[in-house]
C-alpha positions as a printed Julia matrix, in Angstrom:
211×3 Matrix{Float64}:
  0.0    0.0     0.0
  1.12   3.54   -0.72
  0.8    4.65    2.91
  3.25   1.94    4.04
  6.08   3.14    1.84
  8.65   5.7     2.91
  9.0    8.24    0.04
 12.42   9.25    1.38
 13.88   5.76    1.47
 16.36   6.45   -1.35
 17.65   9.7     0.15
 21.43   9.48    0.18
 21.41   6.2    -1.74
 23.84   7.57   -4.32
 23.44   8.85   -7.85
 23.67   5.45   -9.58
 20.96   3.81   -7.45
 18.74   6.86   -7.68
 19.1    7.1   -11.47
 18.33   3.4   -11.91
 15.21   3.75   -9.76
 14.15   6.84  -11.7
 14.43   5.1   -15.08
 12.57   2.04  -13.8
  9.82   4.33  -12.49
  9.55   6.19  -15.79
  9.27   2.96  -17.75
  6.24   2.0   -15.65
  4.3    4.79  -17.39
  3.24   3.69  -20.9
  2.97   7.33  -21.98
  6.61   7.99  -21.13
  7.69   4.87  -23.02
  5.7    5.9   -26.1
  6.86   9.53  -25.99
 10.53   8.6   -25.63
 10.29   6.11  -28.51
  8.7    8.69  -30.79
 11.05  11.41  -29.64
 13.98   9.29  -30.75
 12.39   8.92  -34.18
 11.75  12.67  -34.45
 15.48  13.29  -34.0
 15.11  16.8   -32.6
 18.35  18.52  -31.58
 19.29  18.05  -27.92
 15.85  16.65  -27.07
 14.65  15.24  -23.75
 11.5   14.58  -21.74
 11.75  17.09  -18.91
 10.6   17.82  -15.39
  7.1   16.9   -14.17
  6.48  13.6   -15.9
  9.94  12.41  -14.84
 10.08  13.39  -11.18
  6.4   12.52  -10.69
  7.12   9.05  -12.07
  9.66   8.68   -9.26
  7.1    9.91   -6.71
  4.59   7.35   -7.96
  6.99   4.45   -7.56
  8.2    5.73   -4.2
  4.64   5.89   -2.87
  3.37   2.71   -4.5
  1.14   4.36   -7.07
  0.69   3.22  -10.68
  2.67   4.74  -13.52
  1.0    7.86  -14.88
 -0.85   8.73  -11.66
 -1.31  12.49  -11.31
  0.75  13.41  -14.37
 -0.98  16.37  -16.01
  1.22  16.71  -19.1
  4.51  15.67  -20.63
  7.08  18.39  -21.37
  9.55  17.87  -24.19
 12.47  20.24  -24.53
 14.86  20.58  -27.43
 17.56  23.11  -28.2
 17.95  24.84  -31.55
 20.03  27.99  -31.22
 20.06  28.45  -34.98
 16.39  29.51  -35.07
 15.04  31.63  -32.21
 11.88  32.59  -34.05
  8.42  31.72  -32.78
  7.56  30.56  -36.29
 10.43  28.09  -36.29
  9.34  26.68  -32.94
  5.76  26.38  -34.19
  6.93  24.22  -37.1
  8.53  21.81  -34.64
  5.47  21.89  -32.37
  3.19  20.97  -35.25
  5.5   18.17  -36.35
  5.5   16.76  -32.83
  1.73  17.15  -32.52
  1.32  14.83  -35.5
  3.74  12.3   -34.0
  1.94  12.26  -30.63
 -1.62  12.78  -31.92
 -2.96   9.33  -31.01
 -1.63   9.37  -27.43
 -4.16  10.13  -24.67
 -1.82  12.69  -23.13
 -0.91  16.35  -23.49
  2.62  16.74  -24.82
  4.1   20.24  -24.74
  7.18  20.93  -26.86
  9.42  23.98  -26.43
 12.75  25.2   -27.8
 14.95  25.86  -24.76
 17.02  28.29  -26.81
 13.99  30.64  -26.79
 13.16  30.48  -23.06
 14.91  33.73  -22.16
 12.81  35.58  -24.75
  9.37  34.76  -23.37
 10.4   34.26  -19.72
 11.48  37.86  -19.26
  8.29  39.15  -20.84
  6.03  36.84  -18.81
  7.59  37.2   -15.37
  9.44  40.51  -15.54
 12.67  38.78  -14.53
 15.71  38.98  -16.77
 16.86  35.55  -17.87
 20.13  34.91  -19.66
 20.08  32.66  -22.73
 20.44  28.98  -21.94
 23.39  27.01  -23.34
 21.55  23.74  -24.0
 18.71  21.56  -22.73
 20.71  20.35  -19.74
 21.43  23.94  -18.76
 17.67  24.57  -18.7
 17.35  22.06  -15.86
 19.57  24.23  -13.67
 17.01  27.04  -13.76
 13.79  25.29  -12.81
 11.78  26.59   -9.86
 13.08  23.86   -7.56
 16.14  21.63   -7.48
 13.76  18.66   -7.31
 12.38  19.59  -10.74
 15.65  19.75  -12.66
 15.66  16.32  -14.25
 15.09  14.9   -17.73
 15.35  11.69  -19.73
 17.04  11.25  -23.07
 15.46   8.72  -25.45
 17.14   5.32  -25.44
 19.46   4.57  -28.35
 20.23   1.15  -29.84
 18.45  -0.84  -27.14
 19.92   1.04  -24.2
 17.91   2.49  -21.33
 16.95   6.17  -21.32
 19.73   8.42  -20.04
 19.16  10.63  -17.0
 20.03  14.32  -17.11
 20.33  15.82  -13.62
 22.9   18.63  -13.47
 21.86  19.48   -9.9
 21.86  15.86   -8.77
 18.97  13.65   -7.71
 19.06  13.99   -3.92
 16.29  16.61   -3.88
 13.92  14.37   -5.82
 14.42  11.56   -3.34
 14.36  13.71   -0.2
 10.56  13.68    0.01
 10.59  17.47    0.33
  9.9   19.88   -2.53
 11.35  23.34   -1.89
 11.15  26.4    -4.18
 14.19  28.44   -5.06
 14.45  31.55   -2.87
 14.07  33.82   -5.91
 11.16  31.95   -7.5
  9.71  34.09  -10.3
  6.07  33.1    -9.71
  5.44  32.29   -6.01
  1.66  32.41   -6.31
  1.74  30.0    -9.24
  4.15  27.76   -7.35
  1.89  27.63   -4.29
 -1.14  26.71   -6.36
  0.83  23.93   -8.0
  2.03  22.64   -4.63
 -1.53  22.56   -3.28
 -2.67  20.45   -6.23
  0.26  18.08   -5.92
 -0.24  17.65   -2.18
 -3.66  16.18   -2.95
 -2.06  13.68   -5.32
  1.01  12.76   -3.24
  0.06  13.5     0.4
  3.12  11.65    1.75
  5.45  14.34    0.4
  6.31  17.66    2.0
  5.54  20.56   -0.36
  6.99  23.87    0.8
  5.23  27.09   -0.18
  7.04  30.15   -1.52
  6.61  33.53    0.24
  4.36  35.84   -1.71
  5.23  39.55   -1.91
  3.37  41.48    0.78
  3.05  38.54    3.15
  4.51  39.01    6.59
């Protein structure tokens, strides 16, 4: 049963054990398996399945829940610094939409080379251009969110990208960065996720004006 499992049991287990657990957890979700297979065929530059679907797969296995539980959407990142136009990104988005059209899941595709363009406009916070998809993981709203999976090649298992390490994911505690750009949005997200994974400790971000 989920309530008999300790979600922090892999804390400090080491990067190799944590990565192996993470990949096993991801492969328990048929949507992740299908998306990674098709992503490999699409051959997008520097592509990976990022963030929520990956760390939430780990949460599901840690708490004894089935693959896919609570996963709202699947975020695919790629990096094409040769075309920073919205039109160029839209071409890739449409191509991916056709590839994923029959899957009962929402797949969002974004060029990480363009993040600094829309991020600054949306949040009013200056963001420097990212160097690649892995670099994008260093700038997520929490260290526990900075993880991705590369599609498997030639029969291998998917590769884990975690430039900030995996300890935060397996700590059982989700903490925002002190300078989070959207604390109200973060807190709403944490409230929703607490309903789905009540065993975990979701820390709220201070909102401007709060004492």
